Backbone as CSV, one residue per row, in Angstrom:
resi,resn,N_x,N_y,N_z,CA_x,CA_y,CA_z,C_x,C_y,C_z
1,MET,-26.100,-61.331,48.766,-26.218,-60.667,48.447,-24.425,-60.544,47.724
2,THR,-24.770,-59.831,46.750,-23.692,-60.064,45.462,-22.497,-59.371,46.220
3,ALA,-21.361,-59.363,46.208,-19.619,-59.004,46.643,-20.060,-57.199,46.071
4,PHE,-20.560,-57.372,45.073,-20.571,-56.315,44.318,-21.362,-54.961,45.046
5,SER,-22.552,-55.467,45.212,-23.540,-54.652,45.989,-22.760,-54.090,47.147
6,ILE,-22.105,-55.086,48.358,-22.399,-54.899,49.416,-20.678,-53.887,48.882
7,LYS,-19.972,-53.899,48.701,-18.859,-53.400,48.548,-19.258,-52.028,47.604
8,ALA,-19.909,-51.610,46.638,-20.426,-50.701,46.398,-21.780,-49.902,47.479
9,PHE,-22.246,-50.387,48.057,-23.142,-49.633,49.382,-21.680,-48.969,49.794
10,ALA,-20.997,-50.250,49.884,-19.881,-49.858,51.166,-19.346,-47.971,50.924
11,ILE,-18.856,-48.153,49.798,-18.308,-46.937,49.100,-19.037,-46.107,49.108
12,ALA,-20.206,-45.921,48.757,-21.837,-45.111,48.449,-21.936,-44.376,50.470
13,ALA,-22.496,-45.508,50.929,-22.574,-45.173,52.089,-21.185,-44.040,52.794
14,LEU,-20.048,-44.704,52.478,-18.675,-44.017,53.172,-18.525,-42.426,52.468
15,LEU,-18.683,-42.489,51.501,-19.579,-41.080,50.769,-19.648,-40.009,51.210
16,GLY,-21.223,-40.627,51.486,-22.412,-39.687,52.303,-21.548,-39.152,53.631
17,ALA,-21.137,-40.474,54.208,-20.268,-40.554,55.826,-19.395,-39.176,56.117
18,PHE,-18.689,-38.726,54.670,-17.208,-37.446,54.253,-17.838,-36.383,54.107
19,ALA,-19.040,-37.151,53.549,-19.906,-35.156,53.139,-20.115,-34.260,54.553
20,ALA,-20.122,-35.219,55.814,-20.605,-34.282,56.572,-19.706,-33.548,57.111
21,PRO,-20.009,-32.719,57.714,-19.029,-31.691,58.260,-17.851,-32.296,59.284
22,ALA,-16.821,-32.064,59.864,-16.557,-32.328,60.811,-16.763,-32.649,62.137
23,SER,-17.174,-33.241,63.008,-17.154,-33.139,64.816,-16.768,-34.239,65.501
24,ALA,-17.489,-33.929,66.512,-16.551,-34.620,67.072,-17.395,-36.443,66.823
25,GLN,-16.114,-37.526,67.436,-16.545,-38.598,67.329,-17.420,-39.649,67.374
26,THR,-18.578,-40.000,66.516,-19.972,-40.362,67.415,-19.891,-41.702,67.152
27,ALA,-20.700,-42.736,67.816,-20.575,-44.453,67.878,-20.791,-44.735,66.226
28,ALA,-19.680,-45.652,65.957,-20.250,-46.430,64.419,-21.369,-46.643,64.432
29,THR,-22.250,-47.438,62.984,-23.592,-47.286,62.714,-23.550,-48.285,61.955
30,PRO,-24.135,-49.885,62.412,-24.168,-50.440,61.211,-24.767,-49.822,59.386
31,TRP,-24.435,-50.737,58.383,-25.145,-50.804,57.561,-26.343,-51.410,57.409
32,GLU,-27.202,-50.837,56.702,-28.276,-51.650,56.356,-27.885,-52.131,54.969
33,LEU,-27.671,-53.406,53.912,-27.261,-54.144,52.914,-28.949,-54.359,52.559
34,ARG,-28.895,-54.453,51.137,-29.847,-55.147,50.871,-29.090,-55.820,49.368
35,SER,-29.711,-56.709,49.091,-29.682,-58.010,47.985,-30.483,-57.423,47.191
36,ASP,-31.043,-56.565,46.697,-31.460,-55.982,45.534,-30.991,-55.140,44.999
37,MET,-29.921,-54.501,45.611,-29.554,-52.932,45.255,-27.933,-53.200,44.692
38,GLY,-28.080,-52.387,44.125,-26.196,-52.007,43.632,-25.783,-50.643,43.631
39,TYR,-24.785,-50.722,44.270,-24.202,-49.498,44.646,-22.685,-49.327,43.244
40,ALA,-22.592,-47.514,42.808,-21.542,-48.036,42.289,-20.852,-46.499,42.509
41,TYR,-20.177,-46.075,42.374,-18.955,-45.008,42.588,-18.804,-44.945,40.874
42,ASP,-18.722,-43.542,40.239,-18.268,-44.052,38.923,-17.034,-42.837,38.703
43,LYS,-16.408,-42.870,37.712,-15.257,-42.295,36.847,-14.853,-41.330,37.496
44,ASP,-16.102,-40.413,37.075,-15.809,-39.120,37.707,-16.487,-39.129,39.421
45,GLY,-16.372,-39.716,40.638,-16.684,-39.349,42.003,-18.176,-39.539,42.598
46,LYS,-18.969,-39.917,41.195,-20.150,-39.507,41.505,-20.612,-41.293,42.076
47,THR,-21.452,-41.141,43.451,-22.226,-42.546,43.311,-23.785,-42.638,43.414
48,PHE,-24.000,-43.657,42.955,-25.329,-44.207,41.925,-25.981,-45.319,43.148
49,SER,-27.410,-45.674,43.203,-27.689,-46.745,43.051,-28.797,-47.654,42.446
50,TYR,-28.570,-48.729,42.348,-29.603,-49.386,41.262,-30.452,-50.742,41.910
51,LYS,-31.657,-50.552,41.246,-32.584,-51.309,41.630,-31.734,-53.380,40.634
52,MET,-31.763,-53.782,41.224,-31.223,-55.132,40.401,-31.797,-55.866,40.297
53,GLY,-31.821,-56.885,39.568,-32.620,-58.390,39.156,-31.802,-59.471,38.979
54,THR,-32.364,-60.687,39.341,-32.057,-61.856,39.119,-31.089,-62.448,37.804
55,SER,-32.068,-62.243,36.439,-31.896,-62.836,35.651,-30.386,-63.206,34.960
56,ASN,-28.851,-61.680,35.285,-27.720,-62.014,35.036,-27.312,-61.678,35.885
57,ALA,-27.237,-62.236,36.976,-26.976,-62.528,38.616,-24.987,-63.390,38.572
58,GLY,-25.236,-64.452,37.194,-24.037,-64.899,36.786,-23.124,-64.087,36.679
59,GLU,-23.524,-63.529,35.684,-22.701,-62.038,34.460,-21.635,-61.601,35.445
60,LEU,-22.951,-60.540,36.870,-22.710,-59.405,37.952,-21.298,-60.226,38.419
61,LEU,-21.566,-61.445,38.507,-20.715,-62.076,39.605,-19.346,-62.545,38.609
62,LYS,-18.967,-62.813,37.604,-18.213,-62.728,36.621,-17.129,-61.785,37.107
63,GLY,-15.504,-61.491,37.728,-15.054,-60.372,37.656,-15.369,-59.787,38.654
64,ALA,-16.159,-60.158,39.756,-16.362,-59.935,41.038,-15.315,-60.113,42.058
65,LYS,-15.064,-59.362,43.232,-14.236,-59.938,44.340,-14.996,-59.520,45.417
66,LYS,-14.408,-60.720,46.183,-15.358,-60.507,47.895,-14.311,-59.668,48.712
67,VAL,-14.936,-58.855,49.494,-14.382,-57.491,50.141,-13.430,-57.883,50.966
68,PRO,-12.371,-57.962,51.792,-12.692,-59.078,53.035,-12.463,-58.229,54.367
69,LYS,-13.152,-58.965,54.861,-13.718,-58.368,56.451,-12.650,-57.650,56.953
70,GLY,-12.706,-56.712,57.504,-11.799,-55.453,58.423,-11.202,-54.435,57.022
71,THR,-11.695,-53.946,56.125,-11.955,-52.857,55.023,-12.408,-52.149,55.581
72,LEU,-11.502,-50.699,55.592,-12.290,-49.454,55.656,-12.009,-48.540,54.244
73,PHE,-13.416,-48.397,54.147,-12.968,-46.968,52.600,-13.311,-46.361,53.186
74,PHE,-11.955,-45.373,52.651,-12.076,-43.196,52.968,-11.917,-42.980,51.705
75,ILE,-12.506,-41.384,51.763,-11.662,-40.796,50.972,-10.828,-40.009,51.196
76,GLY,-9.706,-39.648,50.633,-8.276,-39.204,50.634,-8.620,-37.583,50.115
77,HIS,-7.425,-36.504,50.825,-7.416,-34.987,50.357,-7.489,-34.980,49.390
78,ASN,-7.140,-35.528,48.200,-7.518,-35.315,47.113,-8.566,-35.837,46.250
79,GLY,-9.512,-36.376,46.867,-10.854,-36.626,46.821,-11.222,-38.474,46.255
80,GLN,-9.792,-38.756,46.333,-10.181,-40.262,45.512,-10.239,-41.013,46.494
81,LEU,-11.132,-42.010,46.209,-11.445,-43.358,46.938,-10.485,-43.994,47.356
82,TYR,-9.920,-44.286,48.587,-9.016,-45.506,49.276,-9.721,-46.672,49.452
83,MET,-9.797,-47.445,50.052,-9.882,-48.790,50.884,-8.331,-48.995,51.877
84,ARG,-8.991,-49.388,53.058,-7.397,-50.202,53.596,-7.683,-51.726,54.642
85,SER,-6.956,-52.331,54.637,-7.117,-53.548,54.789,-6.407,-53.500,56.016
86,GLY,-6.760,-54.151,57.556,-5.644,-53.903,58.727,-6.682,-52.949,59.714
87,PRO,-6.422,-53.149,60.985,-6.978,-52.857,61.973,-7.058,-51.019,61.572
88,TYR,-8.556,-50.833,61.962,-8.694,-49.266,62.096,-9.436,-49.175,63.487
89,LEU,-9.501,-50.119,64.102,-9.577,-49.697,65.283,-9.044,-49.468,66.526
90,GLU,-9.082,-49.052,67.582,-8.032,-48.596,68.861,-8.164,-50.288,69.823
91,GLY,-7.656,-50.818,70.861,-7.732,-51.882,71.655,-9.048,-51.507,72.120
92,ASP,-9.295,-50.190,72.600,-10.297,-49.808,73.182,-11.821,-50.041,72.354
93,GLY,-12.049,-50.335,70.949,-13.060,-50.161,70.189,-13.139,-48.674,69.647
94,LYS,-12.306,-47.651,69.821,-12.557,-46.244,69.250,-11.610,-46.428,67.958
95,PHE,-12.371,-45.080,66.870,-12.121,-45.866,65.699,-10.271,-44.397,65.722
96,LYS,-9.526,-45.468,64.707,-8.230,-44.958,65.394,-7.695,-43.881,64.417
97,PHE,-8.524,-43.681,63.664,-8.384,-42.385,62.843,-8.782,-41.325,63.018
98,GLY,-9.584,-41.225,63.913,-11.050,-40.184,64.239,-10.110,-38.435,64.686
99,PRO,-11.185,-37.910,64.694,-10.484,-36.671,64.736,-9.929,-35.829,66.364
100,ASP,-8.812,-35.648,65.507,-7.722,-35.015,67.070,-8.793,-34.401,68.349
101,GLN,-8.117,-34.699,69.989,-9.234,-33.915,70.406,-8.139,-33.291,71.278
């Protein structure tokens, strides 16, 4: 799986999660990543998915960067996409930035 597709899918999945109404914290679910798909977050903040081929994979990887393990993607109150490296879970495994209860 390319670094681009992992990062882009992460962004797309995260955007979908933030579109849901706020509610009590639920258990995290793993993402189902596919190596034959590309996911994009465009300049207008829209998300897209693309079926990918292999003929130009080398070009796709030029300039691509691996997403470090332990990276959290989120949408700020201003609608901007952000990423944060560092801890995002409490010692008990609960999401550190979950809703106040």
